[in-house]
C-alpha positions in Angstrom: 44.6 50.8 -70.8 46.9 49.1 -73.2 48.1 46.9 -70.5 44.7 45.5 -69.9 42.8 44.8 -73.2 39.4 44.4 -71.5 37.6 45.3 -68.2 37.5 41.6 -67.3 41.3 41.4 -67.6 41.7 44.5 -65.3 39.3 42.8 -62.8 41.3 39.6 -62.9 44.4 41.5 -62.2 42.8 43.2 -59.1 41.6 39.9 -57.8 45.1 38.3 -58.1 46.3 41.4 -56.2 44.0 40.6 -53.4 41.5 43.5 -54.0 38.4 41.5 -53.6 36.0 43.7 -51.7 34.6 47.3 -52.2 34.6 49.5 -49.2 33.0 52.5 -50.8 31.3 53.6 -53.9 34.1 56.0 -54.7 37.9 55.7 -54.7 39.6 57.4 -51.8 43.2 58.8 -52.2 45.0 57.8 -49.0 48.0 59.9 -49.9 46.0 63.2 -50.1 46.8 65.9 -47.6 43.7 66.3 -45.4 42.0 69.5 -45.5 41.8 71.6 -42.2 38.4 71.7 -40.4 36.4 74.7 -41.2 36.9 77.8 -39.1 34.4 78.4 -36.3 32.3 81.2 -37.2 32.4 84.3 -35.0 29.7 84.2 -32.3 29.2 80.5 -32.3 28.9 79.2 -28.7 31.3 76.5 -27.8 31.4 74.1 -24.8 35.0 72.8 -25.3 37.0 73.6 -22.1 34.0 75.0 -20.2 32.8 73.1 -17.1 29.6 71.3 -17.2 26.7 72.8 -14.9 26.3 70.7 -11.8 23.5 68.2 -11.7 20.2 69.4 -10.2 19.0 67.6 -7.2 16.4 65.0 -7.8 13.7 66.6 -5.7 10.9 64.4 -7.0 12.5 61.3 -5.5 13.1 62.9 -2.3 9.5 64.2 -2.2 8.1 60.8 -3.1 10.0 59.0 -0.3 9.0 61.8 2.2 5.3 61.2 1.1 5.6 57.3 1.5 7.1 57.8 5.0 4.4 60.3 6.0 1.8 57.7 4.7 3.4 54.9 6.7 3.4 57.1 9.9 -0.3 58.0 9.5 -1.2 54.3 8.9 0.8 53.2 12.0 -0.5 56.0 14.2 -4.1 55.0 13.3 -3.7 51.5 14.7 -5.3 51.1 18.1 -4.0 47.7 18.9 -1.4 45.1 17.8 -4.0 43.2 15.6 -4.7 46.4 13.7 -1.0 47.2 13.4 -0.2 43.7 12.1 -2.9 44.1 9.4 -1.5 47.5 8.4 2.0 46.1 8.1 0.9 43.1 6.0 -1.1 45.4 3.8 1.9 47.9 3.3 4.0 47.4 0.2 7.3 47.8 1.9 8.8 50.1 -0.5 9.1 47.3 -3.0 10.7 44.7 -0.7 7.3 42.8 -0.1 7.1 42.0 -3.8 10.3 39.7 -3.6 9.6 38.2 -0.2 7.6 35.0 0.5 6.1 36.3 3.9 5.8 39.4 6.0 7.8 38.7 9.1 6.6 40.7 12.1 7.3 39.3 15.4 7.4 36.3 17.7 7.1 35.9 21.4 5.0 37.5 24.2 3.6 40.9 23.3 3.9 43.2 26.4 6.8 41.2 27.7 9.5 43.3 29.7 12.2 42.6 27.1 11.8 43.6 23.4 14.5 42.3 21.1 14.9 44.2 17.6 17.0 42.8 14.9 17.7 43.7 11.3 15.7 41.7 8.8 14.4 38.4 8.0 16.8 35.9 6.4 16.0 33.0 4.0 14.6 30.7 6.9 12.8 33.6 8.5 11.2 34.5 5.1 10.2 30.8 4.6 8.6 30.3 8.0 7.2 33.9 8.6 9.0 34.2 12.0 11.9 36.3 13.2 15.2 34.7 14.2 14.6 31.0 13.5 17.8 30.2 11.7 21.2 29.6 13.1 21.6 33.1 14.4 18.0 32.8 16.0 19.0 29.6 17.8 22.0 31.2 19.1 19.8 34.3 20.4 17.5 31.7 22.0 20.6 30.3 24.0 21.9 33.8 24.8 18.4 35.0 26.2 18.1 31.7 28.1 21.5 32.4 29.8 20.0 35.4 31.5 16.6 33.9 32.2 14.5 35.1 29.1 12.7 33.3 26.3 10.4 34.2 23.5 8.0 31.7 25.0 7.6 33.4 28.4 9.0 36.9 28.7 10.6 38.2 25.6 9.3 39.6 22.4 11.3 39.6 19.2 11.0 41.6 16.0 13.0 43.5 13.3 13.3 46.9 11.8 12.5 45.5 8.4 9.5 43.1 7.8 10.5 41.6 4.6 13.7 39.8 3.4 15.9 42.1 1.2 17.0 40.4 -2.1 20.0 38.2 -1.5 20.0 38.9 2.2 21.6 42.3 1.5 21.7 45.1 4.2 18.6 47.1 4.2 19.0 50.7 2.9 18.5 53.9 4.9 15.3 54.6 3.0 13.9 51.0 3.7 14.5 51.4 7.5 13.0 54.9 7.4 10.0 53.6 5.7 9.4 50.8 8.4 10.3 53.0 11.4 6.9 54.3 12.0 5.5 50.8 12.3 8.5 49.9 14.7 7.8 52.9 16.9 4.1 52.0 17.1 4.8 48.5 17.9 7.1 49.6 20.8 4.3 52.1 22.0 1.7 49.3 22.0 3.8 46.6 23.6 5.4 49.0 26.2 8.6 47.0 26.9 10.7 48.1 29.9 14.0 47.5 28.1 14.9 47.1 24.4 17.9 45.2 23.1 19.0 46.3 19.7 20.9 43.5 17.8 23.5 44.7 15.1 24.4 48.1 13.5 21.3 48.4 11.2 18.6 48.7 14.0 21.0 50.6 16.3 22.0 53.3 13.8 18.4 53.4 12.4 16.5 53.9 15.7 19.2 55.9 17.5 20.0 58.2 14.6 23.7 57.5 15.1 26.6 57.6 12.6 28.7 55.5 15.1 29.2 51.9 14.4 27.9 49.1 16.5 31.3 48.2 18.0 31.3 51.7 19.4 27.6 51.9 20.3 27.4 48.5 22.0 27.6 48.1 25.8 26.3 51.6 26.5 22.7 52.6 27.6 20.8 54.8 25.3 17.2 56.0 25.2 14.4 55.5 22.6 10.8 56.7 22.9 11.6 57.0 26.6 12.8 53.5 27.1 16.3 52.3 28.1 18.1 50.6 25.0 21.1 48.5 24.9 22.8 48.0 21.5 24.7 44.8 21.2 26.3 42.5 18.5 24.0 40.6 16.1 24.1 36.8 16.6 25.1 36.2 13.0 28.2 38.3 13.7 28.9 36.2 16.7 28.8 33.1 14.6 31.4 34.5 12.2 33.5 36.0 15.1 33.3 33.8 18.2 35.8 35.9 20.0 33.3 38.8 20.2 30.9 36.6 22.4 32.7 38.0 25.5 31.5 41.5 24.6 28.1 40.3 24.0 28.0 38.4 27.2 28.9 41.6 29.2 26.0 43.4 27.2 23.5 40.7 28.3 24.7 40.8 32.0 24.0 44.6 32.0 20.7 43.9 30.4 19.8 41.4 33.0 20.8 43.7 35.8 18.7 46.5 34.4 15.6 44.3 34.1 16.1 42.9 37.6 16.5 46.3 39.0 13.1 47.3 37.4 11.3 44.3 39.1 
């Protein structure tokens, strides 16, 4: 301490050296050899190097979804006519979709018409107006149907497999389509269309229980609830891919031939 006659002088020297902040209450010897960690006691369990147990299935979530689907089916089956079914759909919560939608979009056209068209879900314009297929894709659909002699004002009925707009126009989930499927099935049973046109991959895979994409499903006849079904490309897809309109036109001609043969 002879070099620093007072503690204040020592502090001034430290400040000049750049030591102006205390990091701990006690000094730490950075040059000391670190001590090895304590040895593990015999019999102490360790998880190091051992595989983690596999996660358990979330059975509660699955059972809740199954219960909701069962409730939807009981509600749909209890509807004796279209008016009752519409009230039931509007009262249903849609698995959370309804909360983010402006309107419940059920159908448009002539109930009981020979042709039923089933699309995916409402978009922004459909959600705003409360009717299916009223945007650009809907306008194209109207022209497509008119080309084979059909219209929502005379002999066609148009609906979707989802009745509420998904957030951001995202694709509906498998759980959402499964939840709405009982209402779709009841709508078909009450309307009794002769032929069903499925537009896009979502309704086609959801109702036909297929893992095959729409480009492989389209153009081939299938059956749903005992009725002939033609899967085809969604008008929104045709707007993005005009070259695919030739495939869609072939599907429409097959549809027209089937409907004409049934007359």
